[in-house]
C-alpha positions in Angstrom: -30.8 -5.0 -3.8 -28.6 -2.3 -2.2 -25.3 -1.5 -3.8 -22.0 -1.9 -1.9 -21.8 1.9 -1.8 -25.2 2.4 -0.4 -24.8 -0.3 2.3 -21.4 1.2 3.4 -23.3 4.1 4.7 -25.6 2.0 7.0 -23.7 -1.0 8.2 -20.4 -2.9 8.3 -18.6 -3.5 5.0 -17.3 -6.8 6.4 -18.8 -8.9 9.1 -18.0 -12.4 10.3 -20.2 -14.1 12.9 -19.5 -17.5 14.5 -17.4 -18.6 11.5 -15.5 -21.8 11.3 -13.6 -23.3 8.4 -11.9 -26.7 8.5 -8.9 -26.6 6.1 -7.2 -29.8 7.4 -4.8 -27.9 9.7 -4.1 -28.3 13.4 -7.5 -26.8 14.1 -10.2 -25.1 12.0 -10.0 -21.4 11.5 -12.5 -19.8 13.9 -13.7 -16.2 14.0 -16.3 -15.6 16.7 -17.1 -12.0 15.7 -15.5 -9.3 13.5 -17.1 -6.2 12.1 -15.3 -3.7 9.9 -17.0 -0.4 9.2 -16.2 2.3 6.6 -13.0 4.0 7.5 -12.0 1.4 10.2 -8.3 0.6 10.4 -8.0 -2.9 11.9 -5.1 -5.3 12.3 -5.5 -8.9 13.2 -2.5 -10.7 14.8 -2.6 -14.5 15.2 -3.2 -15.8 11.6 -0.3 -17.6 10.0 0.2 -17.6 6.2 -2.2 -20.5 5.6 -5.0 -19.2 7.8 -4.6 -15.7 6.5 -5.2 -17.1 3.0 -8.2 -19.0 4.2 -9.5 -15.8 5.8 -9.1 -13.9 2.6 -10.9 -16.6 0.6 -13.8 -16.5 3.1 -14.3 -12.8 3.1 -14.1 -12.6 -0.7 -16.7 -15.4 -1.1 -14.1 -17.6 -2.9 -15.0 -20.3 -0.3 -17.9 -20.6 2.1 -17.6 -21.2 5.9 -18.5 -24.5 7.4 -20.6 -22.7 10.0 -21.5 -19.1 10.7 -22.0 -16.2 8.3 -19.6 -14.0 6.3 -21.2 -10.8 5.1 -19.5 -8.6 2.5 -21.2 -5.2 2.1 -24.1 -6.5 4.0 -24.8 -9.6 1.9 -24.0 -13.2 3.1 -21.4 -14.5 0.7 -23.5 -17.7 0.5 -26.1 -15.7 -1.4 -23.7 -14.2 -4.0 -24.1 -16.9 -6.6 -24.2 -15.0 -9.9 -20.7 -14.5 -11.3 -21.4 -11.0 -12.6 -22.8 -10.1 -9.2 -19.7 -11.5 -7.4 -17.4 -9.6 -9.7 -19.2 -6.4 -9.0 -18.8 -7.0 -5.2 -15.1 -7.9 -5.6 -14.3 -4.6 -7.4 -15.1 -2.9 -4.1 -12.5 -5.1 -2.3 -8.8 -4.5 -2.6 -6.2 -7.2 -1.7 -2.5 -6.6 -1.2 -0.8 -10.0 -1.2 2.4 -11.6 -2.4 0.0 -14.1 -4.0 -1.1 -11.3 -6.4 1.0 -12.0 -9.5 3.0 -9.2 -11.0 4.1 -9.4 -14.6 7.8 -8.7 -14.1 8.6 -8.0 -17.8 5.9 -5.2 -17.9 6.5 -1.7 -16.5 5.2 -0.5 -13.2 2.4 1.6 -14.8 1.4 -1.3 -17.1 1.0 -3.6 -14.1 -1.1 -1.0 -12.3 -3.2 -0.5 -15.4 -4.2 -4.2 -15.6 -7.3 -3.9 -13.3 -8.4 -0.9 -15.3 -8.1 -2.0 -18.9 -7.2 -4.8 -21.2 -5.2 -2.3 -23.3 -1.8 -1.9 -21.6 0.7 -1.8 -24.5 0.5 1.1 -24.1 -2.4 2.1 -21.8 -4.9 4.6 -23.3 -4.3 8.2 -22.0 -7.1 8.1 -19.4 -6.0 4.7 -18.1 -2.4 5.9 -18.0 -3.5 9.0 -16.0 -5.3 6.8 -13.5 -2.4 4.3 -13.2 0.2 7.0 -12.6 -2.0 8.6 -10.0 -2.3 5.3 -8.1 1.4 4.8 -8.4 2.1 8.2 -6.8 -0.5 7.4 -4.1 1.3 4.2 -3.2 4.6 6.2 -2.9 6.3 5.1 -6.1 8.6 7.7 -7.6 7.9 9.0 -11.2 11.3 7.6 -12.2 10.0 4.1 -11.6 6.9 4.3 -13.8 8.5 2.9 -17.0 10.8 0.4 -15.3 10.1 -3.3 -15.5 8.7 -4.5 -12.2 11.5 -7.1 -12.0 14.0 -4.3 -11.4 12.2 -3.1 -8.2 13.2 -4.2 -4.7 10.6 -5.9 -2.4 9.4 -2.6 -1.1 8.8 -1.2 -4.6 7.0 -4.4 -5.6 4.8 -4.1 -2.5 3.9 -0.5 -3.6 3.0 -1.8 -7.0 0.6 -4.3 -5.5 -0.8 -1.6 -3.3 -1.4 0.7 -6.3 -3.1 -2.2 -8.2 -5.4 -2.8 -5.2 -6.4 0.8 -5.1 -7.0 1.1 -8.9 -10.6 0.0 -8.9 -11.4 2.4 -6.0 -12.1 -0.2 -3.3 -14.1 0.4 -0.1 -11.9 -2.0 1.9 -8.4 -3.2 1.5 -7.0 -6.3 3.1 -3.2 -6.7 3.6 -2.1 -10.4 3.7 1.1 -10.6 5.8 2.6 -7.4 4.2 6.0 -7.7 5.9 6.7 -11.3 4.8 9.1 -10.2 2.1 10.1 -6.7 3.2 13.4 -5.8 4.7 13.0 -4.6 8.3 14.3 -1.2 7.4 11.3 -0.7 5.1 8.6 -1.6 7.6 8.1 1.9 9.0 7.7 3.6 5.7 5.4 1.0 4.3 3.2 1.1 7.4 3.0 4.9 7.2 2.0 4.7 3.5 -0.7 2.1 4.2 -2.2 4.1 7.0 -2.0 7.4 5.0 -3.8 5.9 2.1 -6.6 4.6 4.3 -7.0 7.9 6.0 -6.9 10.0 2.9 -9.5 7.9 1.1 -11.5 7.1 4.3 -11.5 3.5 3.3 -11.4 0.5 5.6 -8.3 -1.6 6.0 -7.6 -5.0 7.5 -4.0 -5.9 8.1 -3.3 -9.6 8.7 0.2 -9.8 10.2 2.4 -11.6 12.8 4.3 -8.4 13.4 2.7 -6.5 16.3 4.8 -3.4 15.7 3.7 -3.2 12.1 0.1 -3.8 13.3 0.3 -0.9 15.7 1.8 1.4 13.1 -0.9 0.7 10.5 -4.1 0.3 12.5 -6.1 2.1 15.2 -7.6 -1.2 16.3 -5.2 -4.1 16.9 -6.9 -7.4 17.6 -5.3 -10.7 18.8 -6.9 -13.9 17.7 -7.3 -16.8 20.2 -7.3 -19.7 17.7 -9.1 -22.3 19.9 -12.1 -20.0 20.6 -12.0 -17.6 17.7 -12.3 -14.6 20.0 -10.6 -11.4 18.9 -9.3 -9.4 21.9 -8.1 -5.8 21.7 -4.4 -5.6 22.0 -3.3 -3.1 24.6 -0.7 -0.6 23.5 2.3 -0.2 25.7 
């Protein structure tokens, strides 16, 4: 079996083909075709909060499609049946979502350290070094590192979630409605940070958003979903 790292050199990290998933909504989620290669920066406009969550569950293998194939690092998610194998794959997948729980009484660095170690009170020196590096990468100031997460504003908490997603060194990061809880004044800086991280690491990013301006600011490919057919058409920039 090829590792995720090896496959990333030869084919898409994420691929959906003729996928449908009925979630008892107005209509099933349909994705006719989507390929995300290493380093791609893609935004998809047209998924509401519920369908974005279904999309994330499909691409992580948490649920299986009713029809079609979802491939993560070249492997159909239907074939990832061993829990240890699934966990190894998921470590290469970063998710930035308001559904990702932050422990508000713990500090910024402790929250970021959670994917790296079970020891967080305090984190061991090597884990602390990694966590602080990820915090700076996400744009968090050093003065925030020891503060409880509860004291941060929405933009600060978003950056903590971004740092946590980056902690295991993922090959692809998915952003699930990133502007949902952000103040409009913070959109531009957050978009710039997301794109800078993807470019610096040469990792793929998939932004699921209803905000076309944010999509254009974070991605080189902006795709609009036609819900009835599942076709993704390239959004033309003004």
